[in-house]
Structures are given as structure tokens and as C-alpha cells.
C-alpha positions in Angstrom: 16.1 9.1 -20.7 14.9 5.3 -20.9 11.7 4.5 -19.0 11.9 2.2 -16.2 8.9 0.3 -15.3 7.8 -0.8 -11.8 5.0 -2.6 -10.1 4.6 -2.6 -6.2 2.1 -5.1 -4.9 0.9 -6.6 -1.6 0.9 -10.3 -2.4 -0.8 -11.3 0.9 1.6 -14.2 1.6 0.4 -17.2 -0.5 -3.1 -16.4 -0.9 -2.9 -15.2 -4.5 0.2 -17.0 -6.2 -2.1 -18.4 -8.9 -3.0 -15.1 -9.9 -0.2 -12.8 -9.0 2.7 -15.2 -10.6 1.1 -15.2 -13.9 0.6 -11.5 -13.9 4.1 -10.6 -13.2 5.2 -13.2 -15.9 3.0 -11.3 -18.5 4.2 -7.8 -17.3 8.0 -8.2 -18.0 8.7 -5.4 -15.5 12.1 -3.9 -14.8 11.6 -3.5 -11.1 9.2 -5.3 -8.8 8.7 -4.4 -5.1 6.7 -6.7 -3.1 4.8 -6.5 0.4 3.7 -9.5 2.6 5.9 -11.9 0.7 6.9 -15.2 2.5 10.9 -16.2 2.3 9.7 -19.5 1.2 8.0 -18.3 -1.9 11.1 -16.2 -3.2 12.3 -18.7 -5.6 8.9 -18.7 -7.5 8.9 -14.8 -7.6 12.7 -15.0 -8.9 11.2 -17.0 -11.9 8.6 -14.6 -12.5 10.0 -11.0 -11.4 13.6 -11.4 -12.1 16.8 -11.5 -9.8 16.0 -11.2 -6.3 17.9 -7.9 -5.1 17.2 -8.1 -1.3 14.5 -9.6 1.2 14.0 -7.7 4.5 12.0 -9.8 7.2 9.4 -8.1 9.1 7.9 -10.9 11.2 7.7 -14.8 11.1 4.2 -15.8 10.1 2.4 -19.1 10.5 -0.5 -20.0 8.0 -1.6 -22.8 5.7 1.9 -22.9 4.0 3.5 -23.5 7.4 5.8 -21.0 9.3 8.2 -18.8 7.3 9.6 -15.2 7.6 7.5 -12.8 6.0 8.6 -9.2 4.6 9.4 -6.8 1.7 11.5 -7.9 -1.4 12.8 -6.2 -4.4 13.6 -7.7 -7.7 15.3 -6.6 -10.8 16.0 -7.4 -14.4 18.8 -4.9 -14.7 22.2 -4.6 -12.9 21.9 -3.2 -9.3 24.0 -1.3 -6.8 24.0 0.4 -3.2 21.6 -2.1 -2.1 20.9 -1.2 1.8 18.0 -2.0 4.2 17.4 0.4 7.2 14.7 -0.4 10.1 12.7 2.6 11.3 10.9 0.2 13.6 12.6 -2.9 15.2 15.6 -4.7 13.7 16.6 -7.5 11.3 18.2 -9.7 14.0 15.4 -10.0 16.3 12.4 -10.5 13.9 9.4 -11.7 16.1 6.8 -14.0 15.5 3.4 -12.5 14.4 0.9 -11.8 16.9 -2.6 -10.3 15.3 -4.6 -10.1 18.8 -4.9 -6.0 18.4 -3.3 -3.2 16.5 -0.8 -3.0 19.4 0.5 -6.4 19.2 0.3 -6.3 15.3 2.6 -3.2 15.2 5.0 -4.7 18.0 5.5 -8.1 16.0 5.7 -6.6 12.5 9.0 -4.5 12.1 9.3 -1.8 9.5 12.3 -1.8 7.2 13.1 0.2 4.1 14.7 -1.3 1.1 17.1 0.9 -1.2 18.6 0.1 -4.6 20.0 1.7 -7.6 19.0 0.2 -10.5 21.0 0.8 -13.8 19.0 0.7 -17.0 20.7 2.0 -20.3 23.3 4.1 -18.8 20.8 5.7 -16.6 20.6 5.2 -12.5 17.4 5.2 -10.7 17.1 4.9 -7.0 14.2 2.7 -5.7 13.0 2.7 -2.1 10.2 0.6 -0.8 8.6 -0.3 2.5 5.3 -1.4 4.1 4.1 1.2 6.5 2.3 0.8 9.9 -1.2 -0.5 9.6 -4.0 0.8 11.7 -7.9 -0.1 11.9 -10.0 1.7 9.3 -7.1 3.6 8.1 -7.3 6.0 11.0 -4.0 7.6 12.3 -2.3 6.7 15.3 0.5 8.1 17.5 2.6 4.9 16.7 2.2 5.8 12.8 3.4 9.5 13.6 6.2 8.3 15.3 6.9 5.8 12.5 6.3 8.3 9.8 8.8 10.9 11.4 11.7 8.3 11.6 10.9 6.9 7.9 10.9 10.3 6.3 14.2 11.4 8.1 15.8 8.2 6.4 14.2 8.7 3.2 15.3 12.5 3.5 18.8 11.2 3.2 18.5 9.0 0.1 18.4 12.0 -2.3 16.4 11.8 -5.7 14.2 8.6 -5.7 11.2 6.6 -6.7 9.3 5.7 -3.5 6.9 2.7 -3.5 5.1 0.4 -1.2 2.0 -0.2 0.9 1.7 2.8 2.9 -1.6 2.0 4.9 -2.5 5.6 4.1 -5.8 6.2 2.6 -6.0 9.5 0.5 -7.0 12.6 2.3 -5.9 11.5 5.7 -3.1 13.0 7.9 -0.5 10.2 6.9 -1.2 10.4 3.1 -1.1 14.1 3.4 2.1 14.4 5.2 3.8 12.1 2.9 2.7 13.6 -0.3 3.9 17.2 1.3 7.4 16.0 2.2 7.7 14.0 -1.2 6.7 17.1 -3.1 3.5 15.8 -4.8 0.7 17.3 -2.6 -0.9 19.3 -5.4 -0.7 16.2 -7.8 -2.3 13.8 -5.3 -4.8 16.2 -3.4 -6.3 17.9 -6.7 -5.0 21.2 -5.7 -5.0 20.6 -1.7 -8.3 19.0 -1.2 -9.0 18.0 2.5 -11.0 15.1 3.4 -14.2 17.1 3.9 -13.4 18.8 0.4 -13.5 15.6 -1.1 -16.7 14.5 0.5 -18.1 17.8 -0.8 -17.2 17.1 -4.2 -18.7 13.7 -4.2 -21.8 15.2 -2.6 -22.3 17.9 -5.4 -22.1 15.2 -8.1 -24.6 12.8 -6.8 -28.3 13.2 -6.4 -28.2 14.1 -2.9 -28.5 17.8 -3.4 -31.9 17.3 -4.7 -33.2 15.8 -1.4 -31.0 17.5 1.4 -28.8 20.3 1.7 -24.9 20.1 2.3 -25.3 22.0 5.7 -28.2 19.3 6.9 -26.0 16.4 5.7 -23.2 17.3 7.5 -25.0 18.1 10.4 -26.7 14.7 10.6 -23.6 12.6 9.2 -26.1 10.4 6.8 -29.1 10.6 4.5 -31.7 7.6 4.1 -32.9 8.0 0.4 -36.5 7.3 0.6 -38.2 4.6 -1.4 -40.6 5.6 -4.3 -44.1 5.7 -4.0 -45.4 3.6 -5.4 -42.7 1.0 -5.2 -42.5 -2.4 -6.8 -39.9 -4.8 -5.4 -37.5 -6.1 -8.2 -35.5 -9.1 -6.5 -32.2 -9.7 -8.0 -32.2 -12.2 -10.9 -36.0 -12.7 -10.5 -36.3 -12.4 -14.5 -33.9 -15.3 -14.7 -35.7 -17.3 -12.3 -39.0 -16.9 -14.2 -37.5 -17.4 -17.5 
């Protein structure tokens, strides 16, 4: 079976074009999935990434580059078929203008599509699915995320064997990441045998110097630890050596 190379990248509109476009040109990747890509920039990405398969708008954004629909896109250097899109929040015909006043307005003015595509390489067909999932502050789960996740996974379940990529706004160890990993059958691989968020904290605690200064039980009870300053202590301002020659 031939290997299919894939890059999934949130390009943050036009902020990093000078870095992203040369990177994609160097990679020569088979398939590229982008999030937060502006419609006006699609011709630039086609030159760097290959033929545009589909662009699905999520909002209309105004920035230093003007006003343009922004969304997710898929590019391929190989033949494609069965290209489709399904919105699990919102719909293509009524894409709103972005309002970033609060988490609620951000969700309500950024729709959520899934892009599907079958890519054929050397006689083998790969189904690629990509999305940009619902954002929340500090990666904390919300009821809106739970609702969107249920709808999204019900659509993904109908797609059969696939490669699923995108920006999931789901920090490792938290609820959305864990549910995604379990439903996609990769929980053990991505959780190091099923570690919870507290398990990860304990693992990092154990390999640090903290056990020399405080017990795990007291650390968890306090929620923090202030590392004491050595006595005697000589301050060493950064780059003082450079200033003094």
C-alpha cells in the first residue's frame, strides 16, 4: 500500500503567509487540509499545495486584508472523488459575519462543517475528513462543544474507514479529546494507556524536582508550590555578561 502524506494546519487567515506558503512548497505533500484560510488566499495556496478540492466557509472575517469568507479547505496532488461537505453547526447558505465579543458570539458566528474527500494514489483510495471544531476559552469543555461533538461524531460514523484531521480545540487529557480518541479507537495510543488529566500531572510531578520539596498529597491540596530562593542567592540578570563584556 502506498504511503499518503498529509499536512493539517491552521493558517490563522493571512498572518503567516510568508512562512506557510514556502513551507507547503517544500513539503510536496499529497493532501493538505487548512483551517482559518481566507477565500481570497486560495489561489496562493493552490500554487503551493496543489489543486483545490473544496472550500467550506465558516464565517465572513474582516481584517487587514479586507473582508473575505474564511473557512476550511482541502488540496490534493492526486485524483479525488466523492467530495462533499456536511455542517454539524450552521449551514453554507447563511454564513454569518464574525463577532468576537464572547465565546457565545464566536460560536454563533463561526459555523462548523466537515469536508469529505476520497483521494486515489497508485490504485489505493484514502478517505480524508477534516474540520475546525468549536473553540472555548482555555480549552475548557462547554455544553455547546458537547452538543457539536455528538452531531459531528454521528456524521463521521457514517463515513467508514477514514483519516480524520483538523483543528479540534481539544487539549490532550480533557473531555473532548478523550471522547474523540475513544470513538475513533485510538484512546490507548493517545492517552499512554488511558491516563487521566490528573495522571499526566502526577507523571510530570514525579520526574521533576518537586518531590524533594513537597509531597504529592500536599501539592494537590494546595494546588501550587513556590520554589524557595537559594540562600545565599546572587542575582544574575539575563545578558549581564554581554553588557559587561
